[in-house]
N, CA, C, O and the ligand as a Tripos MOL2 file, in Angstrom:
@<TRIPOS>MOLECULE
protein
  241   239    61     0     0
PROTEIN
NO_CHARGES

@<TRIPOS>ATOM
      1 N           0.8480   -1.1920    0.0000 N.3       1 MET1
      2 CA          0.0000    0.0000    0.0000 C.3       1 MET1
      3 C           0.8870    1.2470    0.0000 C.2       1 MET1
      4 O           1.7790    1.4000    0.8340 O.2       1 MET1
      5 N           0.6270    2.0870   -0.9150 N.am      2 THR2
      6 CA          1.4330    3.3010   -1.0040 C.3       2 THR2
      7 C           0.6120    4.5150   -0.5810 C.2       2 THR2
      8 O          -0.6000    4.5830   -0.7840 O.2       2 THR2
      9 N           1.2890    5.4230   -0.0150 N.am      3 THR3
     10 CA          0.6490    6.6630    0.3940 C.3       3 THR3
     11 C           1.0940    7.7800   -0.5370 C.2       3 THR3
     12 O           2.2830    8.0580   -0.6890 O.2       3 THR3
     13 N           0.1320    8.3920   -1.1370 N.am      4 LYS4
     14 CA          0.4430    9.4820   -2.0520 C.3       4 LYS4
     15 C           0.3930   10.8040   -1.2930 C.2       4 LYS4
     16 O          -0.6340   11.1900   -0.7350 O.2       4 LYS4
     17 N           1.5110   11.4660   -1.2930 N.am      5 ARG5
     18 CA          1.5620   12.7460   -0.5970 C.3       5 ARG5
     19 C           1.7020   13.8800   -1.5970 C.2       5 ARG5
     20 O           2.6000   13.8960   -2.4380 O.2       5 ARG5
     21 N           0.8100   14.7990   -1.4800 N.am      6 ILE6
     22 CA          0.8900   15.9810   -2.3430 C.3       6 ILE6
     23 C           1.2810   17.1780   -1.4870 C.2       6 ILE6
     24 O           0.5740   17.5660   -0.5570 O.2       6 ILE6
     25 N           2.3940   17.7290   -1.8220 N.am      7 THR7
     26 CA          2.8050   18.9440   -1.1220 C.3       7 THR7
     27 C           2.5310   20.1440   -2.0150 C.2       7 THR7
     28 O           2.6550   20.0740   -3.2380 O.2       7 THR7
     29 N           2.1710   21.2050   -1.3970 N.am      8 SER8
     30 CA          1.9010   22.4300   -2.1480 C.3       8 SER8
     31 C           3.0330   23.4200   -1.9730 C.2       8 SER8
     32 O           3.6600   23.5100   -0.9180 O.2       8 SER8
     33 N           3.2670   24.1410   -3.0160 N.am      9 VAL9
     34 CA          4.2590   25.2140   -2.9430 C.3       9 VAL9
     35 C           3.5950   26.5240   -3.3380 C.2       9 VAL9
     36 O           2.6940   26.5680   -4.1750 O.2       9 VAL9
     37 N           4.0650   27.5630   -2.7190 N.am     10 GLU10
     38 CA          3.5930   28.8920   -3.0760 C.3      10 GLU10
     39 C           4.3790   29.3700   -4.2900 C.2      10 GLU10
     40 O           5.6100   29.3700   -4.2870 O.2      10 GLU10
     41 N           3.6750   29.7640   -5.2950 N.am     11 THR11
     42 CA          4.3540   30.3000   -6.4610 C.3      11 THR11
     43 C           3.7070   31.6310   -6.8440 C.2      11 THR11
     44 O           2.5580   31.9080   -6.5000 O.2      11 THR11
     45 N           4.4650   32.4280   -7.5530 N.am     12 GLU12
     46 CA          3.9540   33.7410   -7.9060 C.3      12 GLU12
     47 C           3.4500   33.7310   -9.3480 C.2      12 GLU12
     48 O           4.1270   33.2530  -10.2580 O.2      12 GLU12
     49 N           2.2720   34.2590   -9.5290 N.am     13 VAL13
     50 CA          1.6960   34.3610  -10.8640 C.3      13 VAL13
     51 C           1.3560   35.8250  -11.1300 C.2      13 VAL13
     52 O           1.2080   36.6260  -10.2070 O.2      13 VAL13
     53 N           1.2390   36.1450  -12.3960 N.am     14 GLU14
     54 CA          0.8920   37.5110  -12.7660 C.3      14 GLU14
     55 C          -0.5120   37.5560  -13.3370 C.2      14 GLU14
     56 O          -0.9170   36.6880  -14.1100 O.2      14 GLU14
     57 N          -1.2390   38.5770  -12.9440 N.am     15 CYS15
     58 CA         -2.5670   38.7850  -13.4940 C.3      15 CYS15
     59 C          -2.4560   39.0050  -15.0030 C.2      15 CYS15
     60 O          -1.6790   39.8510  -15.4460 O.2      15 CYS15
     61 N          -3.2310   38.2480  -15.8040 N.am     16 PRO16
     62 CA         -3.1430   38.4250  -17.2670 C.3      16 PRO16
     63 C          -3.6800   39.7720  -17.7410 C.2      16 PRO16
     64 O          -3.4410   40.1630  -18.8830 O.2      16 PRO16
     65 N          -4.3880   40.4740  -16.8940 N.am     17 ARG17
     66 CA         -4.9600   41.7520  -17.3200 C.3      17 ARG17
     67 C          -4.1100   42.9470  -16.9400 C.2      17 ARG17
     68 O          -4.0010   43.9030  -17.7080 O.2      17 ARG17
     69 N          -3.5070   42.9020  -15.7630 N.am     18 CYS18
     70 CA         -2.7620   44.0840  -15.3250 C.3      18 CYS18
     71 C          -1.3420   43.7590  -14.8760 C.2      18 CYS18
     72 O          -0.5690   44.6730  -14.5890 O.2      18 CYS18
     73 N          -0.9800   42.4830  -14.8100 N.am     19 GLY19
     74 CA          0.3780   42.1180  -14.4460 C.3      19 GLY19
     75 C           0.6690   42.1490  -12.9540 C.2      19 GLY19
     76 O           1.8130   41.9650  -12.5380 O.2      19 GLY19
     77 N          -0.3360   42.3740  -12.1670 N.am     20 GLU20
     78 CA         -0.1800   42.4090  -10.7140 C.3      20 GLU20
     79 C           0.1750   41.0100  -10.1900 C.2      20 GLU20
     80 O          -0.5500   40.0530  -10.4630 O.2      20 GLU20
     81 N           1.2740   40.8790   -9.4430 N.am     21 PRO21
     82 CA          1.6320   39.5500   -8.9530 C.3      21 PRO21
     83 C           0.7800   39.1060   -7.7660 C.2      21 PRO21
     84 O           0.4310   39.9040   -6.8970 O.2      21 PRO21
     85 N           0.4570   37.8250   -7.7530 N.am     22 SER22
     86 CA         -0.2380   37.2220   -6.6200 C.3      22 SER22
     87 C           0.4310   35.8900   -6.3520 C.2      22 SER22
     88 O           0.9910   35.2840   -7.2650 O.2      22 SER22
     89 N           0.3840   35.4290   -5.1220 N.am     23 SER23
     90 CA          0.9320   34.1030   -4.8360 C.3      23 SER23
     91 C          -0.2120   33.1130   -4.7190 C.2      23 SER23
     92 O          -1.2810   33.4220   -4.1920 O.2      23 SER23
     93 N           0.0430   31.9080   -5.2280 N.am     24 VAL24
     94 CA         -0.9670   30.8590   -5.2300 C.3      24 VAL24
     95 C          -0.2840   29.5500   -4.8570 C.2      24 VAL24
     96 O           0.8800   29.3290   -5.1910 O.2      24 VAL24
     97 N          -1.0100   28.6940   -4.1670 N.am     25 ALA25
     98 CA         -0.4540   27.3900   -3.7900 C.3      25 ALA25
     99 C          -0.8050   26.3630   -4.8560 C.2      25 ALA25
    100 O          -1.9780   26.1500   -5.1600 O.2      25 ALA25
    101 N           0.2040   25.7340   -5.4160 N.am     26 VAL26
    102 CA          0.0030   24.6970   -6.4270 C.3      26 VAL26
    103 C           0.7390   23.4330   -5.9870 C.2      26 VAL26
    104 O           1.6950   23.5150   -5.2150 O.2      26 VAL26
    105 N           0.3050   22.2570   -6.4690 N.am     27 PRO27
    106 CA          1.0090   21.0200   -6.1210 C.3      27 PRO27
    107 C           2.4710   21.0770   -6.5540 C.2      27 PRO27
    108 O           2.7940   21.5530   -7.6420 O.2      27 PRO27
    109 N           3.3360   20.5890   -5.6930 N.am     28 ASP28
    110 CA          4.7700   20.6370   -5.9540 C.3      28 ASP28
    111 C           5.1240   19.9110   -7.2460 C.2      28 ASP28
    112 O           4.6520   18.7990   -7.4840 O.2      28 ASP28
    113 N           5.9390   20.5240   -8.0660 N.am     29 GLY29
    114 CA          6.4200   19.9020   -9.2910 C.3      29 GLY29
    115 C           5.4730   19.9840  -10.4690 C.2      29 GLY29
    116 O           5.7740   19.4490  -11.5360 O.2      29 GLY29
    117 N           4.3440   20.6350  -10.3070 N.am     30 SER30
    118 CA          3.4080   20.7040  -11.4190 C.3      30 SER30
    119 C           3.6960   21.9210  -12.2900 C.2      30 SER30
    120 O           4.2920   22.9120  -11.8680 O.2      30 SER30
    121 N           3.2440   21.7850  -13.5100 N.am     31 GLU31
    122 CA          3.4010   22.8920  -14.4430 C.3      31 GLU31
    123 C           2.1130   23.7040  -14.3890 C.2      31 GLU31
    124 O           1.0160   23.1440  -14.3850 O.2      31 GLU31
    125 N           2.2500   24.9970  -14.3490 N.am     32 ILE32
    126 CA          1.0490   25.8180  -14.2240 C.3      32 ILE32
    127 C           0.8380   26.6790  -15.4520 C.2      32 ILE32
    128 O           1.7810   27.0640  -16.1440 O.2      32 ILE32
    129 N          -0.4180   26.9660  -15.6960 N.am     33 SER33
    130 CA         -0.7320   27.9310  -16.7440 C.3      33 SER33
    131 C          -1.8240   28.8560  -16.2300 C.2      33 SER33
    132 O          -2.7200   28.4400  -15.4960 O.2      33 SER33
    133 N          -1.7310   30.0940  -16.6230 N.am     34 VAL34
    134 CA         -2.6720   31.1160  -16.1710 C.3      34 VAL34
    135 C          -3.6750   31.3710  -17.2790 C.2      34 VAL34
    136 O          -3.3110   31.5990  -18.4330 O.2      34 VAL34
    137 N          -4.9350   31.3300  -16.9100 N.am     35 ARG35
    138 CA         -6.0020   31.5790  -17.8890 C.3      35 ARG35
    139 C          -6.9120   32.6670  -17.3620 C.2      35 ARG35
    140 O          -7.1240   32.8000  -16.1570 O.2      35 ARG35
    141 N          -7.4350   33.4300  -18.2780 N.am     36 SER36
    142 CA         -8.4050   34.4470  -17.8710 C.3      36 SER36
    143 C          -9.8370   33.9560  -18.0480 C.2      36 SER36
    144 O         -10.7920   34.6780  -17.7610 O.2      36 SER36
    145 N          -9.9750   32.7140  -18.5260 N.am     37 THR37
    146 CA        -11.3000   32.1170  -18.6250 C.3      37 THR37
    147 C         -11.2790   30.7820  -17.9060 C.2      37 THR37
    148 O         -10.2270   30.1540  -17.7880 O.2      37 THR37
    149 N         -12.4220   30.3480  -17.4300 N.am     38 VAL38
    150 CA        -12.4740   29.0990  -16.6890 C.3      38 VAL38
    151 C         -12.7690   27.9350  -17.6300 C.2      38 VAL38
    152 O         -13.5560   28.0640  -18.5680 O.2      38 VAL38
    153 N         -12.1310   26.8050  -17.3680 N.am     39 ALA39
    154 CA        -12.4200   25.5750  -18.0950 C.3      39 ALA39
    155 C         -12.9950   24.5750  -17.1090 C.2      39 ALA39
    156 O         -12.7320   24.6480  -15.9090 O.2      39 ALA39
    157 N         -13.7710   23.6520  -17.6160 N.am     40 ALA40
    158 CA        -14.4880   22.7310  -16.7420 C.3      40 ALA40
    159 C         -13.6790   21.4990  -16.3740 C.2      40 ALA40
    160 O         -14.2400   20.4980  -15.9300 O.2      40 ALA40
    161 N         -12.3880   21.5610  -16.5510 N.am     41 PHE41
    162 CA        -11.5770   20.3860  -16.2300 C.3      41 PHE41
    163 C         -10.2580   20.8150  -15.6110 C.2      41 PHE41
    164 O          -9.8600   21.9760  -15.7010 O.2      41 PHE41
    165 N          -9.5930   19.8680  -14.9850 N.am     42 GLY42
    166 CA         -8.2630   20.1280  -14.4470 C.3      42 GLY42
    167 C          -8.2900   20.7330  -13.0490 C.2      42 GLY42
    168 O          -9.2920   21.2900  -12.6010 O.2      42 GLY42
    169 N          -7.1610   20.6020  -12.3880 N.am     43 ASP43
    170 CA         -7.0070   21.2290  -11.0810 C.3      43 ASP43
    171 C          -6.7340   22.7080  -11.2840 C.2      43 ASP43
    172 O          -5.8990   23.0990  -12.1000 O.2      43 ASP43
    173 N          -7.4350   23.4960  -10.5480 N.am     44 HIS44
    174 CA         -7.1950   24.9150  -10.7030 C.3      44 HIS44
    175 C          -7.4610   25.6740   -9.4150 C.2      44 HIS44
    176 O          -8.1790   25.2140   -8.5280 O.2      44 HIS44
    177 N          -6.8740   26.8210   -9.3470 N.am     45 GLU45
    178 CA         -7.0980   27.7420   -8.2400 C.3      45 GLU45
    179 C          -7.6620   29.0190   -8.8380 C.2      45 GLU45
    180 O          -7.2250   29.4720   -9.8960 O.2      45 GLU45
    181 N          -8.6270   29.5860   -8.1540 N.am     46 THR46
    182 CA         -9.1520   30.8720   -8.5870 C.3      46 THR46
    183 C          -8.3960   31.9690   -7.8410 C.2      46 THR46
    184 O          -8.2710   31.9420   -6.6160 O.2      46 THR46
    185 N          -7.9050   32.9150   -8.5980 N.am     47 VAL47
    186 CA         -7.1170   33.9940   -8.0230 C.3      47 VAL47
    187 C          -7.8040   35.3210   -8.3270 C.2      47 VAL47
    188 O          -8.2580   35.5570   -9.4470 O.2      47 VAL47
    189 N          -7.8730   36.1650   -7.3340 N.am     48 THR48
    190 CA         -8.3490   37.5220   -7.5680 C.3      48 THR48
    191 C          -7.2050   38.4700   -7.2370 C.2      48 THR48
    192 O          -6.7060   38.4790   -6.1110 O.2      48 THR48
    193 N          -6.8000   39.2440   -8.1910 N.am     49 CYS49
    194 CA         -5.6820   40.1450   -7.9670 C.3      49 CYS49
    195 C          -6.1330   41.3290   -7.1350 C.2      49 CYS49
    196 O          -7.3240   41.5160   -6.8820 O.2      49 CYS49
    197 N          -5.1560   42.1290   -6.7120 N.am     50 SER50
    198 CA         -5.4740   43.2430   -5.8170 C.3      50 SER50
    199 C          -6.3160   44.3220   -6.4930 C.2      50 SER50
    200 O          -6.8590   45.2030   -5.8270 O.2      50 SER50
    201 N          -6.4200   44.2470   -7.8150 N.am     51 ARG51
    202 CA         -7.2680   45.2010   -8.5280 C.3      51 ARG51
    203 C          -8.6380   44.6210   -8.8590 C.2      51 ARG51
    204 O          -9.4580   45.2660   -9.5140 O.2      51 ARG51
    205 N          -8.8730   43.3990   -8.3990 N.am     52 GLY52
    206 CA        -10.2000   42.8180   -8.5380 C.3      52 GLY52
    207 C         -10.4280   41.9940   -9.7900 C.2      52 GLY52
    208 O         -11.5590   41.5960  -10.0680 O.2      52 GLY52
    209 N          -9.3600   41.7290  -10.5590 N.am     53 HIS53
    210 CA         -9.5120   40.8650  -11.7210 C.3      53 HIS53
    211 C          -9.4790   39.4120  -11.2700 C.2      53 HIS53
    212 O          -8.6640   39.0410  -10.4250 O.2      53 HIS53
    213 N         -10.3390   38.6070  -11.8140 N.am     54 ARG54
    214 CA        -10.3420   37.1930  -11.4540 C.3      54 ARG54
    215 C          -9.7500   36.3700  -12.5940 C.2      54 ARG54
    216 O         -10.0740   36.5810  -13.7630 O.2      54 ARG54
    217 N          -8.8860   35.4390  -12.2400 N.am     55 TYR55
    218 CA         -8.3320   34.5320  -13.2530 C.3      55 TYR55
    219 C          -8.0730   33.1850  -12.6330 C.2      55 TYR55
    220 O          -8.2220   33.0090  -11.4240 O.2      55 TYR55
    221 N          -7.6890   32.2440  -13.4460 N.am     56 TRP56
    222 CA         -7.5630   30.8570  -13.0100 C.3      56 TRP56
    223 C          -6.1710   30.3320  -13.2990 C.2      56 TRP56
    224 O          -5.5980   30.5710  -14.3620 O.2      56 TRP56
    225 N          -5.6500   29.6180  -12.3340 N.am     57 VAL57
    226 CA         -4.3350   29.0120  -12.4730 C.3      57 VAL57
    227 C          -4.5240   27.4990  -12.5270 C.2      57 VAL57
    228 O          -4.9970   26.8820  -11.5720 O.2      57 VAL57
    229 N          -4.1490   26.9220  -13.6490 N.am     58 TYR58
    230 CA         -4.2760   25.4730  -13.8360 C.3      58 TYR58
    231 C          -2.9390   24.7840  -13.5810 C.2      58 TYR58
    232 O          -1.8800   25.3040  -13.9330 O.2      58 TYR58
    233 N          -3.0040   23.6320  -12.9760 N.am     59 SER59
    234 CA         -1.7900   22.8530  -12.7570 C.3      59 SER59
    235 C          -1.9720   21.4540  -13.3230 C.2      59 SER59
    236 O          -3.0710   20.8990  -13.2920 O.2      59 SER59
    237 N          -0.8980   20.8930  -13.8360 N.am     60 CYS60
    238 CA         -0.9740   19.5400  -14.3640 C.3      60 CYS60
    239 C           0.3930   18.8610  -14.2100 C.2      60 CYS60
    240 O           0.5540   17.7020  -14.5950 O.2      60 CYS60
    241 ZN         -5.3750   42.3940  -12.3420 Zn       61 ZN61
@<TRIPOS>BOND
     1     1     2 1
     2     2     3 1
     3     3     4 2
     4     3     5 am
     5     5     6 1
     6     6     7 1
     7     7     8 2
     8     7     9 am
     9     9    10 1
    10    10    11 1
    11    11    12 2
    12    11    13 am
    13    13    14 1
    14    14    15 1
    15    15    16 2
    16    15    17 am
    17    17    18 1
    18    18    19 1
    19    19    20 2
    20    19    21 am
    21    21    22 1
    22    22    23 1
    23    23    24 2
    24    23    25 am
    25    25    26 1
    26    26    27 1
    27    27    28 2
    28    27    29 am
    29    29    30 1
    30    30    31 1
    31    31    32 2
    32    31    33 am
    33    33    34 1
    34    34    35 1
    35    35    36 2
    36    35    37 am
    37    37    38 1
    38    38    39 1
    39    39    40 2
    40    39    41 am
    41    41    42 1
    42    42    43 1
    43    43    44 2
    44    43    45 am
    45    45    46 1
    46    46    47 1
    47    47    48 2
    48    47    49 am
    49    49    50 1
    50    50    51 1
    51    51    52 2
    52    51    53 am
    53    53    54 1
    54    54    55 1
    55    55    56 2
    56    55    57 am
    57    57    58 1
    58    58    59 1
    59    59    60 2
    60    59    61 am
    61    61    62 1
    62    62    63 1
    63    63    64 2
    64    63    65 am
    65    65    66 1
    66    66    67 1
    67    67    68 2
    68    67    69 am
    69    69    70 1
    70    70    71 1
    71    71    72 2
    72    71    73 am
    73    73    74 1
    74    74    75 1
    75    75    76 2
    76    75    77 am
    77    77    78 1
    78    78    79 1
    79    79    80 2
    80    79    81 am
    81    81    82 1
    82    82    83 1
    83    83    84 2
    84    83    85 am
    85    85    86 1
    86    86    87 1
    87    87    88 2
    88    87    89 am
    89    89    90 1
    90    90    91 1
    91    91    92 2
    92    91    93 am
    93    93    94 1
    94    94    95 1
    95    95    96 2
    96    95    97 am
    97    97    98 1
    98    98    99 1
    99    99   100 2
   100    99   101 am
   101   101   102 1
   102   102   103 1
   103   103   104 2
   104   103   105 am
   105   105   106 1
   106   106   107 1
   107   107   108 2
   108   107   109 am
   109   109   110 1
   110   110   111 1
   111   111   112 2
   112   111   113 am
   113   113   114 1
   114   114   115 1
   115   115   116 2
   116   115   117 am
   117   117   118 1
   118   118   119 1
   119   119   120 2
   120   119   121 am
   121   121   122 1
   122   122   123 1
   123   123   124 2
   124   123   125 am
   125   125   126 1
   126   126   127 1
   127   127   128 2
   128   127   129 am
   129   129   130 1
   130   130   131 1
   131   131   132 2
   132   131   133 am
   133   133   134 1
   134   134   135 1
   135   135   136 2
   136   135   137 am
   137   137   138 1
   138   138   139 1
   139   139   140 2
   140   139   141 am
   141   141   142 1
   142   142   143 1
   143   143   144 2
   144   143   145 am
   145   145   146 1
   146   146   147 1
   147   147   148 2
   148   147   149 am
   149   149   150 1
   150   150   151 1
   151   151   152 2
   152   151   153 am
   153   153   154 1
   154   154   155 1
   155   155   156 2
   156   155   157 am
   157   157   158 1
   158   158   159 1
   159   159   160 2
   160   159   161 am
   161   161   162 1
   162   162   163 1
   163   163   164 2
   164   163   165 am
   165   165   166 1
   166   166   167 1
   167   167   168 2
   168   167   169 am
   169   169   170 1
   170   170   171 1
   171   171   172 2
   172   171   173 am
   173   173   174 1
   174   174   175 1
   175   175   176 2
   176   175   177 am
   177   177   178 1
   178   178   179 1
   179   179   180 2
   180   179   181 am
   181   181   182 1
   182   182   183 1
   183   183   184 2
   184   183   185 am
   185   185   186 1
   186   186   187 1
   187   187   188 2
   188   187   189 am
   189   189   190 1
   190   190   191 1
   191   191   192 2
   192   191   193 am
   193   193   194 1
   194   194   195 1
   195   195   196 2
   196   195   197 am
   197   197   198 1
   198   198   199 1
   199   199   200 2
   200   199   201 am
   201   201   202 1
   202   202   203 1
   203   203   204 2
   204   203   205 am
   205   205   206 1
   206   206   207 1
   207   207   208 2
   208   207   209 am
   209   209   210 1
   210   210   211 1
   211   211   212 2
   212   211   213 am
   213   213   214 1
   214   214   215 1
   215   215   216 2
   216   215   217 am
   217   217   218 1
   218   218   219 1
   219   219   220 2
   220   219   221 am
   221   221   222 1
   222   222   223 1
   223   223   224 2
   224   223   225 am
   225   225   226 1
   226   226   227 1
   227   227   228 2
   228   227   229 am
   229   229   230 1
   230   230   231 1
   231   231   232 2
   232   231   233 am
   233   233   234 1
   234   234   235 1
   235   235   236 2
   236   235   237 am
   237   237   238 1
   238   238   239 1
   239   239   240 2
@<TRIPOS>SUBSTRUCTURE
     1 MET1         2 RESIDUE 1 A MET
     2 THR2         6 RESIDUE 1 A THR
     3 THR3        10 RESIDUE 1 A THR
     4 LYS4        14 RESIDUE 1 A LYS
     5 ARG5        18 RESIDUE 1 A ARG
     6 ILE6        22 RESIDUE 1 A ILE
     7 THR7        26 RESIDUE 1 A THR
     8 SER8        30 RESIDUE 1 A SER
     9 VAL9        34 RESIDUE 1 A VAL
    10 GLU10       38 RESIDUE 1 A GLU
    11 THR11       42 RESIDUE 1 A THR
    12 GLU12       46 RESIDUE 1 A GLU
    13 VAL13       50 RESIDUE 1 A VAL
    14 GLU14       54 RESIDUE 1 A GLU
    15 CYS15       58 RESIDUE 1 A CYS
    16 PRO16       62 RESIDUE 1 A PRO
    17 ARG17       66 RESIDUE 1 A ARG
    18 CYS18       70 RESIDUE 1 A CYS
    19 GLY19       74 RESIDUE 1 A GLY
    20 GLU20       78 RESIDUE 1 A GLU
    21 PRO21       82 RESIDUE 1 A PRO
    22 SER22       86 RESIDUE 1 A SER
    23 SER23       90 RESIDUE 1 A SER
    24 VAL24       94 RESIDUE 1 A VAL
    25 ALA25       98 RESIDUE 1 A ALA
    26 VAL26      102 RESIDUE 1 A VAL
    27 PRO27      106 RESIDUE 1 A PRO
    28 ASP28      110 RESIDUE 1 A ASP
    29 GLY29      114 RESIDUE 1 A GLY
    30 SER30      118 RESIDUE 1 A SER
    31 GLU31      122 RESIDUE 1 A GLU
    32 ILE32      126 RESIDUE 1 A ILE
    33 SER33      130 RESIDUE 1 A SER
    34 VAL34      134 RESIDUE 1 A VAL
    35 ARG35      138 RESIDUE 1 A ARG
    36 SER36      142 RESIDUE 1 A SER
    37 THR37      146 RESIDUE 1 A THR
    38 VAL38      150 RESIDUE 1 A VAL
    39 ALA39      154 RESIDUE 1 A ALA
    40 ALA40      158 RESIDUE 1 A ALA
    41 PHE41      162 RESIDUE 1 A PHE
    42 GLY42      166 RESIDUE 1 A GLY
    43 ASP43      170 RESIDUE 1 A ASP
    44 HIS44      174 RESIDUE 1 A HIS
    45 GLU45      178 RESIDUE 1 A GLU
    46 THR46      182 RESIDUE 1 A THR
    47 VAL47      186 RESIDUE 1 A VAL
    48 THR48      190 RESIDUE 1 A THR
    49 CYS49      194 RESIDUE 1 A CYS
    50 SER50      198 RESIDUE 1 A SER
    51 ARG51      202 RESIDUE 1 A ARG
    52 GLY52      206 RESIDUE 1 A GLY
    53 HIS53      210 RESIDUE 1 A HIS
    54 ARG54      214 RESIDUE 1 A ARG
    55 TYR55      218 RESIDUE 1 A TYR
    56 TRP56      222 RESIDUE 1 A TRP
    57 VAL57      226 RESIDUE 1 A VAL
    58 TYR58      230 RESIDUE 1 A TYR
    59 SER59      234 RESIDUE 1 A SER
    60 CYS60      238 RESIDUE 1 A CYS
    61 ZN61       241 GROUP 0 **** ****
């Protein structure tokens, strides 16, 4: 029996609309992409920048 451990790391992303940096926690070792539209699949975090823009960070 194996135990799967997922660790999260804080990484910095930029708002696609204004470039404002925000930090988001993503699974360690995953590749992330920033989208300004939501997709109905994949692991993602919703981020709201300090100027109120909402975007999505996908990890895979
Ligand atoms: Zn923004």
